[in-house]
VMD Tcl script that draws the C-alpha trace (Angstrom):
set ca {
  {107.46 112.99 102.81}
  {105.27 110.64 104.84}
  {102.69 108.44 103.15}
  {100.27 105.84 104.44}
  {99.74 102.78 102.23}
  {96.64 100.71 102.98}
  {95.41 97.57 101.28}
  {91.74 97.29 100.42}
  {90.53 94.19 102.23}
  {87.60 92.94 100.14}
  {88.55 93.06 96.48}
  {88.88 90.62 93.56}
  {92.31 92.02 92.81}
  {95.09 93.72 94.71}
  {94.12 97.28 95.57}
  {96.02 99.76 97.68}
  {95.36 103.38 98.55}
  {98.09 105.85 99.49}
  {97.35 108.98 101.51}
  {99.52 111.81 102.79}
  {99.84 112.82 106.45}
  {96.67 114.92 106.28}
  {94.64 112.00 104.89}
  {94.44 113.26 101.31}
  {94.47 110.69 98.50}
  {97.84 110.81 96.71}
  {98.19 107.53 94.82}
  {96.33 104.30 94.16}
  {97.41 100.85 93.08}
  {95.32 98.33 91.16}
  {96.22 94.81 90.17}
  {95.07 93.12 87.01}
  {92.63 90.27 87.47}
  {93.51 88.35 84.31}
  {97.28 88.42 84.04}
  {99.94 85.77 84.16}
  {101.81 86.65 87.33}
  {100.89 89.65 89.37}
  {100.78 93.01 87.62}
  {100.12 96.27 89.48}
  {99.50 99.77 88.14}
  {100.52 102.71 90.33}
  {98.55 105.90 89.61}
  {98.66 109.43 90.95}
  {95.61 111.17 92.46}
  {94.51 112.30 88.98}
  {94.52 108.73 87.65}
  {97.69 109.05 85.54}
  {99.86 105.95 85.62}
  {103.28 106.64 87.19}
  {104.63 103.06 87.37}
  {103.88 99.45 86.49}
  {105.18 96.52 88.46}
  {104.95 92.97 87.19}
  {106.08 89.61 88.48}
  {108.37 87.29 86.60}
  {106.34 84.10 86.41}
  {109.00 81.44 85.91}
  {111.69 82.10 88.49}
  {113.26 80.16 91.34}
  {112.71 83.06 93.76}
  {110.13 85.90 93.51}
  {111.15 88.70 91.10}
  {109.33 91.91 90.27}
  {110.15 94.37 87.49}
  {109.42 98.09 87.89}
  {108.69 100.19 84.80}
  {108.40 103.96 84.72}
  {107.46 105.71 81.46}
  {107.65 102.36 79.66}
  {111.27 101.73 80.70}
  {112.41 99.13 83.18}
  {114.21 100.95 86.00}
  {114.86 98.12 88.44}
  {114.14 94.57 89.50}
  {113.31 93.54 93.06}
  {114.56 90.03 93.81}
  {114.14 87.84 96.86}
  {117.39 86.03 97.59}
  {117.60 82.50 98.93}
  {118.65 82.45 102.59}
  {117.96 79.68 105.09}
  {117.10 81.62 108.24}
  {116.66 85.20 107.09}
  {114.80 87.04 104.36}
  {116.93 89.13 102.06}
  {116.11 91.19 98.98}
  {118.20 92.99 96.43}
  {117.39 95.72 93.95}
  {119.02 95.26 90.57}
  {119.47 98.27 88.33}
  {119.80 100.84 91.12}
  {122.60 101.36 93.68}
  {120.13 100.82 96.54}
  {119.85 98.11 99.19}
  {117.23 96.99 101.69}
  {117.94 96.43 105.38}
  {115.77 95.46 108.32}
  {113.29 92.96 109.63}
  {111.15 91.96 106.65}
  {109.05 89.44 108.58}
  {108.38 92.19 111.15}
  {107.60 94.62 108.33}
  {110.18 97.16 109.54}
  {112.83 98.00 106.98}
  {114.76 100.76 105.25}
  {115.77 101.39 101.67}
  {119.24 102.95 101.52}
  {121.83 104.19 99.07}
  {125.48 105.02 99.64}
  {124.34 108.63 100.19}
  {121.96 107.69 103.02}
  {118.38 106.59 103.65}
  {115.83 106.74 100.85}
  {112.81 105.34 102.70}
  {111.85 103.90 106.09}
  {108.85 101.55 106.30}
  {106.84 100.57 109.36}
  {103.78 98.33 109.43}
  {100.76 99.49 111.38}
  {99.74 96.35 113.25}
  {96.29 97.21 114.56}
  {94.43 98.12 111.41}
  {91.86 96.49 109.14}
  {93.93 95.14 106.25}
  {97.65 95.63 105.78}
  {98.73 99.20 106.37}
  {102.19 100.79 106.22}
  {103.75 104.14 107.01}
  {106.40 105.20 104.48}
  {108.85 107.99 105.18}
  {110.42 108.87 101.82}
  {113.30 111.37 101.85}
  {113.02 112.58 98.23}
  {109.61 112.90 96.50}
  {111.16 112.03 93.10}
  {111.63 108.44 94.37}
  {107.98 107.89 95.34}
  {107.06 105.59 92.42}
  {110.01 103.24 92.94}
  {109.61 103.29 96.72}
  {105.93 102.34 96.43}
  {106.83 99.47 94.10}
  {109.47 98.17 96.53}
  {106.97 98.09 99.40}
  {104.32 96.48 97.19}
  {106.72 93.77 95.98}
  {107.71 92.86 99.53}
  {104.06 92.87 100.63}
  {103.09 90.50 97.79}
  {105.96 88.11 98.59}
  {105.07 88.09 102.30}
  {101.39 87.49 101.48}
  {102.28 84.52 99.26}
  {104.49 83.06 101.99}
  {101.79 83.48 104.64}
  {99.23 81.80 102.36}
  {101.61 78.93 101.62}
  {102.37 78.51 105.31}
  {98.71 78.46 106.35}
  {97.92 75.96 103.57}
  {100.77 73.72 104.72}
  {99.61 73.85 108.34}
  {96.00 73.21 107.32}
  {97.00 70.25 105.12}
  {99.24 68.83 107.84}
  {96.39 69.14 110.34}
  {93.99 67.27 108.05}
  {96.58 64.53 107.48}
  {97.25 64.22 111.21}
  {93.52 64.06 112.07}
  {92.94 61.17 109.61}
  {95.25 58.85 111.52}
}
mol new
graphics top color blue
foreach p $ca { graphics top sphere $p radius 0.5 }
foreach p [lrange $ca 0 end-1] q [lrange $ca 1 end] { graphics top cylinder $p $q radius 0.2 }
display resetview
């Protein structure tokens, strides 16, 4: 099952739209404006909520909890590594592999691949192609991609702020 996840560029909150290979709307994701930490609601084409993902606010490294039908099914955690990004999924026997900074990664289990993700580089806003092997895993797979996208966005913002601040400091001398 191939899906295309695209972020809405101009929005007060996080918004993503997910379409199938034919371009039909399948899912949507909306963030809450007034929440402590990021909280996203994943909905099917009919508007029914299929998953909720929320960020743990006080944590050394980014952590996101995924709830389906009101029950926490897993936690996506960024691990501390000096020269490489690494994530783990607690609560499920799955693991992530690949180039996270290059937005090319796979979600695997001991039985084989669950999802392959590729970023589309020349598009307006962030856009990803997801190849999910089993449709019953769609909600969790979407949440995994969203969590990684939010972490990478935060890191890019922090990096650009650091460079901008350093440039202002350097220019004052």
